[in-house]
N, C-alpha and C positions, 0 to 999 in steps of 0.2 A: 597278422594274416590268419593264424590259426583261430584266434578269437572271432574274427570276422566271418570265417567259414562256419564256425560253430553257431554264431548268431543267425546266419542265413538258414542253416539247416534246421535249427529249432523253430525259426519262423515258418519254414515250409511245412514242418510237421504240425504246427499249430493250425495252419490253413487247411491242411489235410483233415485234421480232427474236425474242423468246423466247416468243411467245404460244402455241405448241404445248405448252409446259410448264404452262400455267394453265388451271384449270377455271373454271367460271362463278362459283361462290360457295361459301359454307360449306354450301350446302344439299345437297351430295352425300350420298347415303344410306349411312350407315355403321351398323354395329351399335349399338344404344344401350347406354350403360353408366352406372352411378350414380356419384355423387361418392365414395361409400364404396369402390367398386371401385378408383377412382384412388387414394384414400388408402392402401388395402391394398397396392397395387402399390408405391407409394413408401416405405411404411413410415412414414407420418406421421399425426399426429393434430392438427387444429387446435384451438387453445385460445381461450376467450372474448376474450382480449385481442388477438387477431390473430396471435399467435405460433404456432409449430408445436413439437410435441413429435416428435422424430425418433428412430427406432430406429437403433442403430448396427449395421447389417448387414454392413458391411465394416470390419475392425478398424482402429484408429488405432495408430501407432507413435511411439515416441520417436525424436528425432534421435540420430545416432551420432557424436558429436564426436571420439571417440578410436579409435585402431586397436585391434581386438579380436584379441588374440594367437592365440586358438583358433579364429578363424573362417577358413574355406577359401572363403568366397564374398563376403567384403566387397571392394567395388571403389571405394568413395567414402566420404568423411566428410561429416557434416552437423551443422549446429547452428542453433538458433533465436535470432533477434535481433529486437528490438522494431522496429516500423515507425512506427505512429502511436499514441501513448498514449491519445488521446481516442477513437479508434474501436477500440482494442484489437486492432489487426491486427499481424501479424508477418511476417517473412521466414524460411522455412527455407532456409538456405544450403548449398550442396553444393560440394565440390571433389573432383578425382580423388585416389585413395589415394596414387598414385605419380606426381605431376605431373612433366613434364620440367623439369629445373633450368634456370634463367635463360631461360625461355621464357614469353611472355605468351599467354594464351588468351582467347577470347571470353567475354563475359558474357551469359547468357540469362536473361531475366525471363519466368517461366513462370506461367500462370494455369490452374488445374486445372478439370476438368469437374464436372458435377452439376446442370446446368440452372438454375444460380443459386440453387438451393434446397437442394441436398445436398452433403455431403462437405467435406473440409477438406484443407489442405496436408500434414496429419498422416496422412491416409487411406492405407493401406498400398500400394494399387495405384499411387497417384501418387508416393508416396515412393520405391518401387522404380523407377518411370519415370524419375525425376530422377536416381537413382543411375545408371542405365544411361547416360543422355545425358551426364551429367557425365564418366563414365569413357570412353565411347566416343568423343566428339567430338574432343578433350576440351573441357570448358568449365566455368566456374563457373556454377552455376545458382541463381537466386533465386526460389524458389517462394512465391507470395504467399497468405498466409492472408487472403483478402478476406471481407467481410461478406456474409451470405446473406439471401435474400428468404424470406417476405414481411416479416420484421422490418426489413429494410433493402432497400427496393425500389431498382431501378435508378433513377438512375445510381450507386448506392453502390458497386457493384463496379468501376465505371469510375474513380470517384475513388480507390479503393484501388489500382488499377493505376497511376494517375498518381502517387500517393505513392511507389510502388516505383521509377518511373522517376526522380522527383526525389531519391529516396534514392540511386539509382546516381549521380546528378550530384553530390550532396553528398560521396559517397565519393571521387569524382574530384578534387574541389577542396580537400578538406581535408587531403591530404598525410599527414603523421605521424599524424593523428588517425583515419585510416580503419581499417576492419577489417583485421587481419593478413592473412587469406586473400586479401581483395580487393587489398591493397597488393601482395602478393607475386605474384599471378597474373594480374590482369585487365588487358587492353588495352581501355581505355575507347572507343577508336575502333571497337571491334568489338562492338557490342551488338545483340542480336536480341530480338524479342518473340515468344513461343511460347505458344499456348493450344489446349487441346482442348476441344471441345463448347462449353459456356458460356464457357470460357476463350478460345476462338478468336473468339467474339463480342467479348469485352472487349478482346482484343488489337486488333481492328479499330477499335473506338472509341477506344482509348487512343492508338493510332498516329495517328488523325486529330487528337485533342486536342494531341498533342505537337507538332504542326506549328506551333501558335500560340506556342511557348515557345523561348527560347534555352537549349539544353540543353548548350552548349559547357562543358566539353571532350568530353563523351560524344557519340557518333555512333550513331544507330539505323540500321543497315545493311539490315535486312530483318525481315519478320514472316512467321510460320509459323502457318497456321490449319489445325488437324487436325479435320476434321468439325465445323466451327463451327456453333454453334446459332442458326439464324435462322429466321424464319417470316413469316407474312402471312396476311390475312383469306381470300384466295383460294387454294384448294388446288392444289397442283401434282400432277402425274401420279404422282410417286413417293410422296407423302403419301397419295394415294387407294389406290394399289396396295398400299401397305405399312400401311394404316391399323390393321391388328391386329398390327403388328410386335411381336416378342417383347421388344424392347429399349426402344423409344420409341413405343408406339401413340398414335394421334392423340388419344385422349380424355385421355390422361395428359399429352400435350405441351400441349394446350389449357389444362389446370389449371395447369401449370407456368407458362406465360405469364401466366395470371391472378395468380398470386402475384408474379411477377418484375417485371412492367411498372408504371408509375405508376398509381395508382388511376384508374379510368374510362378508361384508355387501351386501345384495341384492338390487334390484332396487326399493323396497318399503321403503328403508331408506329415511328419510325426506329431505336429500340433493338432492335426485333424484325426489321423489314423494312428492310434496308440500301439497297434501291432508292427508298425514300421520302426522297429527299435535299431540301435546300433549307430545312430548319428549323434544325439547328445547323451543318451542313456544306454548303458549296456546292461546284460542281464544280471550281472552281479548287483548292480544298484537296485533293480526291480525286486530282487529277493529280499532286500533289506527294508522294504516299505512296512509301515505299521499295519495293524489290523484294519480291514476295510469293510464298510457296509455299502452294498450296492442295491438300490431300489429302481425298478422299472415297471413298465405296464405294457401289456400285450398289445393295447390299442395305440401305442406310440411307434412311429416309423423308426425311432432310434433303438428299439428294444433289442434287435438282434446284435447290434454293435455292442450293447451292454453285456449281453450273455456271452459274446466272444471274449470280451475282456475279462469277464469273471473266470472263464476257462484258462485264459493265458496267465492271470495272475496265480490262480491255484496251481497251475502246472509249474510255476516258479517259486512255489513254497509260501506264497502269501496267504494268510488266513482271511477268508472272505465270508461274510454273512450276507447272502444274496436273497432278496425278496422281489418276486415277480408276480404281479397281480394279473388276473384275467381282466379283459376289457380296459377300461381307463383311457387316458389320453395324455398327451404332453402337457405338463403343468396342471394336472388335475387337482392337486392340493390347493390351488390358488382360487378355485371356484367351487369346490365341493367340500363342505365342512366335514363330512364323514371320512372322506379320503384324507383330508388334512390331519384329523385326529389320529387316524391310524398311522400316518407318517410320523406325527409327534411321538406316539407311543413306541413305535418301532426304533426310532432314533434314540429316544430316552433309554430303552432297554439295551441298545447296543452300547451306549456309553457306560451305563451301570454294569453290564456284563464285562466290558473291557477293563473297567477299574477293579472290579472284583477278581478278575483273572489275574490282574497285576499284583494284587495283594497276596493272592494264593501263592504266586511264584516268588514272592520276596519274604 
């Protein structure tokens, strides 16, 4: 009981500290939209059984496991490997085209964006993103093909993220039975979790879950949340200001959470609102999170949520490197090469500084 009261008091103080970011309620006046408009924006059609028919508006691509002799742009190799045969998930694994010989590199477990409802590890924009980070960091990247909502509501994506973490551990302990790329290249003491949008949300929850497990010999050194997808019942200033945003308007956002959350849950469920602690995660666990990088853009309706989470984590003793850019929009790195390179550089610097700090302290 005392711990519950303590959690409630801390949450209240957190809201007081950030109160200028929160409006009274959902009652803020925004232009009305129909469900059909939201369906059209997303390119989806609900089916009678509760599933969705999704238009493939952004192409999917195959993995590229072999060197392509005629290519002048190939920078990484990739291949698909099964993850969980029961859930039919898989990992698209990436390695640099020309890794440094006799040198081990980090393993990055990546979860793509798509608001838990759209896209795949095979979607070309995420495929190219992983090619770039594998080549530039350099790193081996394990991009997770997680299950989508509403066919598989949360916490299904978190379960799949945990499967990927446990897969990494199994690779570390099975020696000669591990994947050849993993065995040759990966330093299992240098594992990072990376997620964009919905993937950033999943990374946060997976990192908290992982604290309950003995993952030895792998060590999760940090997590990177790029414009993580969070929400809440009460609107923030950025959500109101950008309610008709071209990339993630409020009426579309609300529908996506309706699809993603457990049935009958609202947006103050802890899967959506990370400040609603005390259900699955207590403050003691949050204090044990590894180093965090948070990246956001002021032109993204989600930016106030990200800033609130940064303050909450810092108030609980978590080391956070936060980068908030003026302007921009949700998913800017997927269409703007300058923004993409700035993000690659920032993530690379975060990883290198985290590992340098680890060596100084050991």
